[in-house]
N, C-alpha and C positions, 0 to 999 in steps of 0.2 A: 938147145936144151929147153924142155918144157918145165915150167915152174908149177907149183901147186896152185898158185893164184890163177894162172892161165887154164889149167885143167879144171879148176873149180868153176870158172866162168863158162867154159865149154859145157860141162855137165849140167850146170844150172840152166843154160839156154836150151839144151836138148830136152831136159826135163820139163821146162816151162812150155816148150813147143808141143811135147807129147800130151801134157795135161790140157792145154788150151785146145789142141786138136781133137782130143777125146770128147771134150764138152761141145766143141763146135760141130762135130759130126752128129751128135744127138740134137743139137739146137736146130740144124738145118733139116733134120728129119731123114737123113740117109738111112736106108735099111727098111726092113719090113715092119718092125715093131717099134712102138714108142716106149720111152722110158730107158733107164740105164739097165743094161744087162751085165752078166758076170764079167765078160771080157772088157767092157768099158770100165768097170770098177777096178779091174786089174791094171788097165792102162793108166787110169787116173792115179792109182796108188803108186805105180812104178814111176810116173812122171814126178809126182810130189816127193818121192824118195830121192830121185836124182837131184831135184832142187835142193833138198836138205843136205845131201852129200856134197854137192857143189858149193853150197854156202859155207860148210865147215872147211872145205879145202881152200876156199877163197880167203877165209879169215886167218888161215895158218901163215900165209905170207909168200915170200919169193924164194923159198927153198926149192931145190930141184925135186921133181916128182919121182 
């Protein structure tokens, strides 16, 4: 059985990976243009939203998800 704490940790890690990956892609200069594009903003926003949701679930505790 998956608890809300475990689900929260998983979602926070996935969101953190997505946010860091989005920034890292821009930092290493992958792609044709420089700067943040609309899809990168969407990826960063989605990653940070997952981190927020994961944090809330983590704080709820060990109840079943």
